[in-house]
C-alpha positions in Angstrom: -14.5 -54.0 -52.9 -12.8 -52.8 -50.8 -12.5 -49.1 -50.7 -11.3 -47.0 -47.9 -13.8 -44.3 -46.7 -12.6 -40.4 -47.4 -13.1 -37.3 -45.6 -12.1 -33.9 -46.7 -8.6 -32.4 -45.5 -10.1 -28.6 -44.1 -13.1 -27.2 -43.8 -14.5 -25.0 -47.0 -16.9 -22.3 -46.5 -19.3 -20.4 -49.4 -22.1 -17.6 -49.2 -24.4 -17.0 -51.3 -28.2 -17.0 -52.1 -30.8 -20.2 -51.6 -32.4 -20.9 -54.9 -36.6 -20.9 -53.8 -36.2 -19.1 -51.1 -34.0 -16.7 -52.0 -32.4 -16.2 -48.1 -28.9 -16.1 -47.7 -26.9 -18.7 -46.9 -23.4 -20.0 -45.5 -22.4 -23.6 -46.2 -19.1 -25.1 -45.0 -18.0 -28.4 -44.9 -15.9 -29.4 -42.6 -14.3 -33.0 -41.8 -16.4 -35.8 -40.2 -14.9 -39.1 -39.1 -15.5 -42.7 -40.3 -18.9 -44.1 -40.2 -20.5 -40.1 -39.5 -22.5 -40.4 -43.3 -23.2 -36.6 -44.5 -25.4 -34.4 -42.3 -26.6 -30.9 -42.0 -26.5 -28.5 -39.0 -29.1 -25.6 -38.8 -26.1 -23.1 -36.7 -28.7 -20.2 -37.2 -30.3 -21.9 -34.4 -30.6 -22.4 -31.1 -29.2 -25.2 -29.7 -28.1 -26.1 -33.6 -30.7 -28.3 -35.2 -28.5 -31.5 -36.9 -29.8 -33.1 -40.1 -28.5 -36.4 -41.6 -28.9 -36.6 -44.9 -31.0 -39.8 -45.0 -34.2 -40.9 -47.0 -35.6 -41.1 -43.7 -35.6 -37.3 -43.1 -36.7 -36.3 -46.6 -40.0 -33.9 -45.7 -40.2 -32.5 -49.2 -40.3 -33.3 -52.9 -42.0 -31.0 -54.5 -38.9 -28.6 -55.8 -36.3 -30.1 -54.4 -35.1 -32.4 -51.9 -36.0 -31.1 -48.6 -34.9 -32.5 -45.5 -36.4 -31.7 -42.0 -36.9 -32.4 -38.3 -39.7 -31.2 -36.5 -40.5 -27.8 -38.1 -36.5 -27.0 -39.4 -36.6 -27.7 -42.7 -32.6 -27.7 -45.3 -33.8 -27.2 -48.9 -33.0 -27.9 -51.9 -30.0 -30.6 -50.9 -29.5 -32.1 -53.9 -26.4 -30.0 -55.4 -24.2 -30.8 -52.3 -25.3 -34.1 -52.2 -24.2 -34.8 -55.6 -21.1 -33.1 -55.2 -20.7 -35.2 -53.0 -20.9 -38.2 -53.3 -19.7 -37.7 -57.4 -16.6 -36.3 -55.0 -16.8 -40.1 -53.1 -16.8 -38.7 -50.3 -18.2 -40.6 -47.1 -17.9 -38.0 -44.3 -18.7 -34.5 -44.3 -20.0 -32.3 -41.2 -22.3 -30.0 -43.6 -23.0 -26.2 -41.2 -25.5 -23.8 -42.6 -26.5 -20.8 -41.6 -29.7 -20.5 -43.3 -32.7 -23.3 -44.6 -31.5 -23.2 -47.7 -28.4 -23.8 -49.4 -26.7 -20.9 -51.6 -27.6 -21.7 -54.8 -24.2 -20.5 -57.8 -24.7 -20.5 -60.8 -27.9 -23.8 -60.4 -25.2 -27.3 -60.5 -23.3 -28.0 -58.1 -20.1 -27.2 -59.6 -19.5 -24.2 -56.5 -19.5 -27.1 -54.2 -17.3 -29.1 -56.3 -14.7 -26.2 -56.5 -14.6 -25.5 -53.1 -14.1 -29.6 -52.6 -11.3 -30.1 -54.4 -9.3 -27.1 -52.9 -9.9 -28.5 -49.2 -8.3 -31.9 -50.8 -9.5 -35.5 -49.7 -8.6 -37.8 -46.8 -8.5 -41.7 -46.5 -9.9 -42.7 -43.4 -8.8 -46.1 -42.2 -12.7 -47.7 -42.4 -13.7 -50.2 -45.1 -16.9 -47.9 -47.8 -20.0 -49.6 -47.2 -21.8 -50.3 -50.8 -25.7 -50.4 -50.8 -26.1 -52.8 -53.8 -29.1 -53.0 -56.1 -30.2 -56.2 -57.1 -33.6 -56.0 -58.0 -35.7 -52.9 -59.8 -37.6 -51.2 -56.8 -40.4 -48.6 -57.4 -42.3 -45.9 -55.3 -45.4 -44.1 -56.2 -46.8 -42.0 -54.1 -49.7 -40.4 -55.3 -49.9 -37.5 -52.8 -47.2 -36.2 -53.6 -47.2 -37.1 -56.9 -44.0 -38.9 -57.0 -43.7 -41.8 -59.6 -40.0 -43.0 -59.5 
């Protein structure tokens, strides 16, 4: 496969209340350069803290996916990431003014609609694919995770 990476054409902002924390927050999706991936930036902190959306930064899976660095957390990121992945956006800077994105109706639709309105921009770099060629199992009994 030789598809190109893509980002969004312009910023899009959504505000609301977090599902688990009940905290109000504003999320702003921003265009990002090639090979940037997805990164959450907690803009409510000084200095802002950047957390890459990578498995190495997953700190809790009990009621949703929580990313963290040190004591800084971003809760319930799966709906945001599902919207980006589903729309084949490879690179996006995700600025967040709190510790949890707005929940909307509990699905990814508020993010999908906003990202579609922002439009998409093809980039020069080739898209990188992760290919699974054999079953992968993961179990963490202390966290009650079995995948």
